C-alpha positions in Angstrom: 107.4 -350.8 -47.0 110.4 -351.2 -49.3 113.2 -349.3 -47.7 116.9 -349.9 -47.8 117.9 -347.1 -45.3 116.3 -344.9 -42.7 115.2 -341.5 -43.9 118.1 -339.9 -42.0 120.6 -342.3 -43.6 119.1 -341.7 -47.1 119.4 -337.9 -46.6 123.0 -338.3 -45.4 124.0 -340.5 -48.4 122.3 -338.2 -50.8 124.2 -335.2 -49.4 127.4 -337.1 -49.7 127.1 -338.7 -53.2 124.4 -336.9 -55.2 125.6 -333.7 -56.9 125.8 -331.6 -53.7 122.2 -332.5 -53.0 122.1 -331.3 -49.4 118.8 -332.1 -47.6 117.5 -330.2 -44.7 120.3 -327.6 -44.8 119.3 -324.0 -45.3 122.6 -322.4 -44.6 125.5 -322.2 -47.1 125.5 -322.2 -50.9 122.5 -323.5 -52.8 123.0 -327.2 -53.8 122.9 -328.0 -57.5 120.7 -331.1 -57.1 117.9 -330.3 -54.7 114.9 -332.2 -53.6 111.3 -331.3 -53.1 110.7 -329.6 -49.7 114.4 -329.4 -48.8 113.8 -328.3 -45.2 111.8 -331.5 -44.6 112.0 -333.9 -47.6 109.4 -336.5 -48.2 110.8 -340.0 -48.6 108.5 -341.8 -51.1 108.7 -345.6 -51.1 105.7 -346.5 -53.3 102.9 -344.9 -55.3 99.6 -345.9 -56.8 97.4 -343.8 -59.2 97.3 -340.2 -57.8 98.7 -341.1 -54.4 102.2 -341.4 -53.0 103.2 -343.1 -49.8 106.1 -342.3 -47.5 108.2 -344.7 -45.4 105.7 -344.4 -42.5 102.8 -345.4 -44.8 101.3 -341.9 -44.9 99.4 -341.2 -48.1 99.9 -338.0 -50.0 97.7 -336.6 -52.8 100.1 -336.0 -55.7 99.4 -332.7 -57.5 102.9 -332.4 -58.9 103.5 -335.4 -61.1 102.7 -334.8 -64.8 105.1 -337.7 -65.5 102.9 -340.5 -64.1 100.4 -339.4 -66.7 97.8 -342.2 -66.3 98.6 -342.8 -62.6 101.6 -344.1 -60.7 102.4 -347.7 -61.4 99.3 -348.3 -63.5 99.0 -352.1 -63.7 98.5 -352.2 -67.5 101.5 -350.0 -68.2 103.6 -352.1 -65.7 102.5 -355.3 -67.3 103.1 -354.2 -70.9 106.7 -353.2 -70.0 107.3 -356.4 -68.0 106.1 -358.6 -70.9 108.3 -356.8 -73.4 111.3 -356.9 -71.1 111.0 -360.6 -70.8 111.2 -360.9 -74.6 113.6 -358.3 -75.8 115.0 -354.9 -75.3 117.6 -353.7 -77.7 119.1 -351.0 -79.8 116.4 -349.2 -81.9 118.5 -349.6 -85.1 117.2 -353.2 -85.3 113.8 -353.7 -86.9 111.1 -354.0 -84.3 107.3 -353.6 -84.5 106.8 -351.5 -81.3 108.5 -348.4 -82.6 106.6 -348.2 -85.8 103.3 -349.2 -84.1 103.8 -346.3 -81.6 104.8 -343.8 -84.3 101.7 -344.7 -86.3 99.5 -344.2 -83.2 101.2 -340.9 -82.4 100.9 -339.5 -85.9 97.2 -340.2 -85.9 96.8 -337.7 -83.0 98.5 -334.9 -85.0 97.7 -332.8 -88.0 98.6 -334.8 -91.2 101.6 -332.7 -92.1 103.3 -333.6 -88.8 104.2 -337.2 -89.7 107.9 -337.9 -89.3 109.0 -339.1 -85.8 112.5 -339.1 -84.2 112.5 -340.9 -80.8 114.7 -339.9 -77.9 114.8 -340.6 -74.1 113.9 -337.2 -72.6 112.3 -333.9 -73.4 115.7 -332.3 -73.2 117.0 -334.6 -75.9 113.9 -333.9 -78.0 114.3 -330.1 -77.8 118.0 -330.4 -78.6 117.2 -332.4 -81.7 114.4 -330.0 -82.6 117.0 -327.2 -82.7 119.2 -329.3 -84.9 116.3 -329.8 -87.3 115.4 -326.2 -87.4 118.9 -324.9 -87.8 119.7 -327.4 -90.5 116.5 -326.6 -92.4 117.8 -323.4 -94.0 121.3 -323.2 -92.4 120.5 -320.6 -89.8 121.4 -320.3 -86.1 119.3 -317.7 -84.4 116.4 -318.6 -82.1 113.6 -316.5 -80.6 112.5 -317.8 -77.2 110.1 -316.4 -74.5 111.0 -314.7 -71.3 111.0 -317.1 -68.4 111.0 -320.1 -70.7 112.6 -323.4 -69.8 113.3 -326.1 -72.5 115.7 -328.5 -70.9 119.1 -329.1 -69.2 121.4 -329.6 -72.1 123.9 -326.8 -72.9 122.1 -326.0 -76.2 118.8 -325.6 -74.2 120.2 -323.6 -71.3 121.2 -321.1 -74.0 117.6 -320.6 -75.0 116.1 -320.9 -71.5 115.9 -317.5 -69.8 114.5 -319.3 -66.8 118.1 -320.6 -66.4 120.5 -318.2 -68.0 119.0 -315.1 -66.5 119.6 -316.6 -63.0 123.1 -318.1 -63.3 126.4 -317.2 -64.8 125.6 -318.3 -68.3 125.9 -315.6 -70.8 123.1 -314.5 -73.0 124.2 -315.7 -76.5 124.1 -313.3 -79.4 122.1 -315.8 -81.4 119.3 -316.0 -78.8 116.6 -313.4 -78.8 114.2 -313.2 -75.9 110.6 -312.0 -76.5 108.3 -310.9 -73.7 106.1 -313.7 -72.3 102.5 -313.2 -73.6 101.2 -312.9 -70.0 97.9 -311.0 -69.8 97.9 -311.1 -66.0 101.3 -309.8 -65.1 102.9 -308.7 -68.5 103.0 -305.4 -70.3 99.7 -306.0 -72.2 97.0 -307.3 -69.9 93.4 -308.5 -70.0 92.0 -305.0 -70.5 94.1 -304.4 -73.6 92.1 -304.3 -76.9 94.5 -306.7 -78.7 97.1 -308.3 -76.4 97.9 -311.0 -79.0 98.7 -308.4 -81.6 100.7 -306.3 -79.2 102.8 -309.2 -78.0 103.3 -310.4 -81.6 104.4 -306.9 -82.6 107.3 -307.3 -80.1 108.4 -310.5 -81.9 108.2 -308.6 -85.1 110.5 -305.9 -83.7 113.0 -308.6 -82.6 113.0 -310.1 -86.1 113.5 -306.7 -87.7 116.3 -305.8 -85.3 118.0 -309.2 -86.0 117.8 -308.6 -89.7 119.2 -305.1 -89.3 122.3 -306.6 -87.6 122.7 -309.2 -90.4 121.3 -312.1 -88.4 118.7 -314.6 -89.7 116.1 -316.4 -87.6 116.1 -320.2 -87.6 113.2 -320.8 -85.2 110.8 -319.5 -82.6 110.3 -322.0 -79.7 107.6 -321.9 -77.1 105.6 -324.2 -74.8 102.0 -324.3 -75.8 101.3 -323.0 -72.3 104.3 -321.9 -70.2 104.8 -324.1 -67.2 108.0 -323.1 -65.4 107.2 -319.5 -66.5 104.1 -319.5 -64.2 101.3 -321.4 -65.9 100.9 -318.7 -68.6 98.3 -319.1 -71.4 99.0 -317.0 -74.4 96.1 -314.8 -75.6 94.0 -316.2 -78.5 95.6 -315.5 -81.9 99.1 -314.9 -80.6 100.6 -318.1 -82.0 99.0 -317.6 -85.4 100.5 -314.1 -85.7 103.9 -315.1 -84.5 104.0 -318.1 -86.8 103.2 -315.9 -89.8 106.0 -313.5 -88.8 108.6 -316.2 -88.2 107.8 -318.1 -91.3 107.9 -314.9 -93.3 111.4 -314.4 -91.9 112.4 -317.9 -93.1 112.2 -319.6 -89.7 110.2 -322.4 -88.3 107.8 -322.6 -85.3 108.7 -325.2 -82.6 106.1 -326.1 -80.0 107.3 -327.7 -76.8 104.6 -330.1 -75.5 106.8 -331.9 -73.0 104.9 -330.8 -69.9 101.5 -329.9 -71.4 100.7 -332.5 -74.0 98.9 -335.9 -74.2 95.4 -334.6 -73.4 96.3 -332.7 -70.2 94.1 -329.8 -71.3 91.1 -332.2 -71.8 89.7 -330.5 -74.8 92.4 -331.6 -77.3 95.1 -334.2 -77.4 97.8 -331.5 -77.8 97.8 -328.2 -76.1 98.8 -326.3 -79.2 95.4 -327.4 -80.7 93.6 -325.3 -78.1 95.0 -322.3 -80.0 92.8 -323.1 -83.0 92.7 -325.4 -86.0 94.4 -322.7 -88.1 97.6 -323.0 -86.1 99.9 -325.9 -86.9 103.6 -325.8 -85.8 106.5 -327.0 -87.9 108.0 -329.1 -85.2 106.5 -330.6 -82.0 108.5 -332.0 -79.1 107.1 -334.3 -76.4 108.4 -336.2 -73.4 107.4 -336.5 -69.7 104.0 -338.3 -69.9 104.8 -340.6 -72.9 106.0 -343.6 -71.0 104.3 -342.9 -67.6 107.7 -342.7 -66.0 109.6 -344.9 -68.5 112.1 -342.8 -70.6 110.4 -342.0 -73.8 110.3 -338.8 -75.8 109.9 -337.7 -79.4 110.2 -335.0 -82.0 107.6 -334.9 -84.8 108.0 -332.8 -87.8 107.1 -332.3 -91.5 108.5 -334.4 -94.4 110.1 -331.2 -95.8 112.1 -330.5 -92.7 113.0 -334.2 -92.3 114.2 -334.4 -95.9 116.4 -331.4 -95.3 117.9 -333.0 -92.3 118.6 -336.2 -94.3 120.1 -334.2 -97.1 122.7 -332.7 -94.8 124.4 -336.1 -94.5 124.2 -336.2 -90.7 122.9 -339.5 -89.5 120.7 -339.6 -86.4 120.4 -342.6 -84.2 119.7 -343.0 -80.5 120.7 -346.2 -78.8 117.7 -346.3 -76.4 115.4 -343.8 -78.0 112.2 -345.7 -79.0 113.5 -349.1 -77.7 111.0 -352.0 -77.5 110.2 -351.7 -73.8 109.8 -347.9 -73.8 107.4 -348.1 -76.8 105.5 -351.0 -75.1 104.9 -348.7 -72.1 104.0 -345.8 -74.4 101.4 -347.9 -76.3 99.9 -349.0 -73.0 99.6 -345.3 -71.9 97.7 -344.6 -75.1 95.4 -347.6 -74.5 94.7 -346.6 -70.9 94.0 -343.0 -71.9 91.3 -344.2 -74.3 89.9 -346.9 -72.1 89.6 -344.7 -69.0 88.6 -341.5 -70.9 91.4 -339.6 -69.2 91.0 -336.6 -71.6 87.4 -336.4 -70.7 88.3 -336.7 -67.0 90.8 -333.9 -67.3 88.2 -331.7 -68.9 85.5 -332.5 -66.3 87.6 -332.5 -63.1 89.7 -329.6 -64.3 86.6 -327.5 -64.9 85.2 -328.4 -61.5 88.5 -327.7 -59.8 88.8 -324.3 -61.5 85.3 -323.5 -60.3 86.1 -324.4 -56.7 89.3 -322.4 -56.9 87.5 -319.3 -58.2 85.2 -319.6 -55.2 88.3 -319.5 -53.0 89.5 -316.4 -54.9 86.4 -314.6 -53.8 87.2 -315.6 -50.2 90.9 -315.1 -50.1 92.7 -311.9 -51.0 96.0 -313.7 -51.4 94.6 -315.3 -54.6 95.2 -312.9 -57.4 94.5 -315.1 -60.4 93.3 -318.6 -61.3 94.3 -319.7 -64.8 94.7 -322.9 -66.8 92.9 -325.5 -68.9 92.0 -329.0 -67.9 94.4 -330.4 -65.3 97.0 -327.7 -65.9 96.2 -324.9 -63.4 98.1 -322.1 -61.8 97.1 -320.1 -58.6 98.9 -316.8 -58.7 99.3 -315.6 -55.1 99.6 -311.8 -54.5 100.1 -309.4 -51.6 98.0 -306.8 -53.3 95.4 -307.5 -56.0 95.6 -304.0 -57.4 99.3 -303.9 -57.8 99.5 -307.7 -58.3 102.6 -307.9 -56.1 103.9 -311.5 -56.1 103.4 -313.2 -52.7 106.6 -315.2 -53.0 107.3 -316.0 -49.3 103.6 -316.8 -48.7 103.6 -319.3 -51.6 106.5 -321.1 -50.1 104.8 -321.2 -46.8 101.6 -322.5 -48.4 103.3 -325.5 -50.1 105.0 -326.6 -46.9 101.7 -326.3 -44.9 99.9 -328.2 -47.7 102.5 -331.0 -47.4 101.6 -331.2 -43.7 98.0 -331.7 -44.9 99.3 -334.5 -47.1 98.9 -332.6 -50.4 102.0 -332.2 -52.6 102.1 -328.9 -54.5 105.0 -326.9 -56.0 105.4 -323.2 -56.7 107.1 -321.7 -59.8 107.1 -318.7 -62.1 109.6 -315.9 -62.3 108.6 -314.8 -58.7 108.0 -318.3 -57.4 104.5 -317.3 -56.3 102.4 -319.5 -58.6 101.0 -322.7 -57.1 101.2 -325.3 -59.9 98.5 -328.0 -60.2 99.4 -330.8 -62.7 98.5 -334.1 -61.2 98.2 -337.5 -62.8 95.2 -337.6 -65.2 93.2 -339.9 -63.0 92.7 -337.1 -60.5 89.1 -337.2 -59.3 86.4 -334.7 -58.2 86.8 -335.9 -54.7 90.6 -335.2 -54.9 89.8 -331.7 -56.1 87.5 -331.1 -53.2 90.1 -332.4 -50.7 92.8 -330.2 -52.3 90.6 -327.1 -52.1 89.4 -327.8 -48.6 93.0 -328.1 -47.3 94.1 -325.0 -49.3 91.2 -323.0 -47.8 92.3 -323.9 -44.3 95.9 -323.0 -44.9 95.1 -319.7 -46.6 92.6 -318.8 -43.8 95.2 -319.3 -41.0 97.9 -317.5 -43.1 95.8 -314.5 -43.8 94.7 -314.2 -40.2 98.3 -314.3 -39.1 99.5 -311.5 -41.5 96.4 -309.4 -41.3 95.2 -309.8 -44.8 91.9 -308.2 -45.6 89.5 -310.8 -47.0 86.5 -308.8 -48.1 84.8 -310.3 -51.1 86.5 -310.0 -54.4 84.5 -308.9 -57.4 87.1 -309.5 -60.1 90.7 -310.2 -60.6 91.2 -306.4 -61.0 89.7 -305.6 -57.6 92.3 -304.1 -55.3 92.7 -305.8 -51.9 95.5 -304.4 -49.8 97.5 -306.9 -47.7 98.9 -305.2 -44.6 101.6 -307.2 -43.0 102.8 -306.3 -39.5 106.6 -305.8 -39.2 106.9 -308.8 -36.9 105.2 -311.0 -39.4 107.4 -309.6 -42.2 110.5 -310.7 -40.2 109.0 -314.2 -39.9 108.9 -314.6 -43.6 112.0 -316.1 -45.3 114.6 -313.3 -45.2 111.9 -310.7 -44.3 109.8 -309.2 -47.0 112.2 -309.5 -50.1 112.3 -306.8 -52.7 112.5 -307.7 -56.4 116.3 -307.7 -56.4 116.5 -310.1 -53.5 113.9 -312.3 -55.1 115.9 -312.4 -58.3 119.1 -313.3 -56.5 117.4 -316.2 -54.7 116.1 -318.0 -57.8 117.6 -321.4 -58.2 120.3 -322.3 -60.7 119.8 -326.0 -61.6 117.6 -328.2 -63.7 113.9 -327.3 -63.7 112.6 -329.5 -60.9 109.3 -327.7 -60.4 110.2 -327.2 -56.8 110.6 -324.1 -54.7 113.2 -322.2 -52.8 113.7 -323.2 -49.2 111.2 -321.4 -47.0 113.6 -320.7 -44.2 111.7 -319.5 -41.2 108.1 -319.6 -42.2 105.2 -317.9 -40.6 104.1 -319.5 -37.3 100.5 -320.5 -37.9 
């Protein structure tokens, strides 16, 4: 294996030099740059397709990485980048075929009005530029964002990311308006509501009216097509259409963030926003993570009208490395592999099969409150009580550590850190799905036995299943059984790493 230092030395050097990135230390203040599984970090030295290998050669099934979109170290992507790097890599202000070839391929996947591309290096850069485009379009400042949203680590994006500013010391800016997440499982309007899309859209309408009453004007509404850091939340059908009508009526534009959920991850369509219906087309789309399969490549795509307004402002845009020849060569290879290996079809087939297997586990395990998602973007909402839908935060942290011991890498997220996130490379197979579920079944079985969870069959997601936890077991959970205030105080304050809080003393199972 390729290893410069022992794991212990790597941990020590990281703790010394990398942004207070303490490893394996649960006491003291939270570090700003954490690692996955901080109590026992995994040192990864190589990866292939949907598998990662540690320094001892142990293989892990990767259910975390939506960056290695077509699989880790895919030979065709590696070769395309290598060939171009041997020839040229330079500033994107020189003429080169790769950037225009990639833009042409990208535009072909989008509705015709979305045809002007601006290349960047990351999703954060893309979202920052999207805000500049939106605010420059009609000279407005205010942005409507969703509760629990995360759009990047730049200062302009922390301001519109409640996932961040509601946890740290950053102030809620007066030009940022937070709308309730359209969550039909845990939100105000749930699956039994006659019109949850309309009810949640009405809350956006109220925000717009209140802003206008105070003399403010809306520049944009921004949302992920499906919330990721917010807990794998899928908006109800018709919500985006109604919000788009309201926002455009108020003079704003609709920005869709596809950084985590785009490029065929849903299986059905190339872009997740397209699953909301052909009658919904955003004004600006941002994309990033999967574009270069790990090579820094991201983009903003918008309409000619918005691009013309940006040009008319006199502000030039250039990005030294955004859309450089090597990154675009990798991006073109990703598109080729997606088509050649039918990865969208694979996401649809394997995702449907995995969802079916997980729903079978939901019947068996009272800790599973909800299974939601599309394609290879799935969330498992763990609860202590199905009737009350009480988030099982500590249990979720325990599960992901136990799954790591079973050589399956998962993360937990959402406002209560209780949603297991499944977003693996797109080459994930049916056999991988079976292995994942088999290991999860075993972990949940032991956990439920240890805390006395009742596991009588569930009929539906609304069926109440009480989870009685002995006081001794409660003490074994991280910090006991935390109340909502304690949970809020423990949420991390750093970049969205799709990791979890340290599990502290976990259940002995």
